[in-house]
N, C-alpha and C positions, 0 to 999 in steps of 0.2 A: 504494500500500500504506500509506504513512504517512497519507494523507488519510483512508483508511477507518478506521484505528486512532484517529485524532483524532476522527472522527465518532462512533465507538463510545464513546470516553471521554466525549465531550460528552453523548451520550444517557444513558450510565450516570450521569453527574453530575446531569443533569436529573432522572432517575428518583429518585435519592437525595434531591435537594432536595424533590421532590414528596412522597416518603414522609415526610420530616421535617415538612413543612408539614401533612400530613394527620394525623400523629401528635400534633401540638400541638392541633389542632382548636380553633380560636377559638370562644369562646362567642358564639353567635348568638342574639339576643333572639327570643322567640317572635313578638312583634308588631313590625312595622316602626315606626321612629320616626314619631311623628305619627299613628299609627293611632287612639289614644284621642281626639285632637283631631278627627280626621275623623269618628269615630263620634259624638262629642258634637255636632258641627256638623250631622251628618245628623239626629240625633234632635231638635235644636233646630228645624231647618227643617221636619221632619215635624210637630212640635207646632204650629208657627206656621201651617202650611198647614191643619191640622185646625181650629185656632181661627178662621181665615179662613172656612172652610167653615161652621162653626157660626154665626158672626155673620151671614153672608149668608143661611143657611137660616132663622134667627130673623127676620131682616128680611122675607124672602119670606113667612113664615108670618103675621106681623103684617099685611103688606099684604093677603094673601088674606082674613084674618079681618076686616079693616076693610072691604074691598070686599063681603064677604058680610053685613056688618051684625052680626057677632058681637062686635065691640068698637067703642066710640065714642071711645076715647082717642087722639085725633089726635096729641097730643104724644108719646106712647109710640111710635107708628108712625114719626113724623118723626125721633125720636132714633135709633131702630133703623136707619132708612135712612141717616142721617148716619154712624153707626158703621160700617155696611156699606161705604159709599162710601170712608170714611177708611181702612178696612182694605184695600180693594182698591187704592187709590192708593198706600198704603205698600208693599204687596206688589209693585206694579209698579216703584216706585222702587228697592226692594231688588234686584229682578231686573235692572233696568237697570244698577245699580252692579256687580252680580256679572258681568254680561256685559262691562262696560267693564274690570273688573279682569282677567278672563280674557283679553280681547283684549290688554291691556297685557303680561300675562305671556307670551303666545305671541309677541309682537313682540320680547321680550327675547332669545329664542333665536337 
């Protein structure tokens, strides 16, 4: 009998504590911390991938034009090819660093 009364008092106390906590209602930010940083990183990554695609497409277009005889400026074709290769190499290095960082973070857990 005493145990059941203690249990009922404990439940009632817990209910009161819960009601007090919900009455206070802590201010919860609408966005999670770091959401702005994640969004800006996402947009930065999207922009750089789009730039990479544009550079490689321009290089491909100049290659096709040169092969078809539409342009005779070999210098322009070679510069575009070098820019394209540099952009691809840079993207691969960034990808490798991101994978390495992710692997390091997962090993910390």
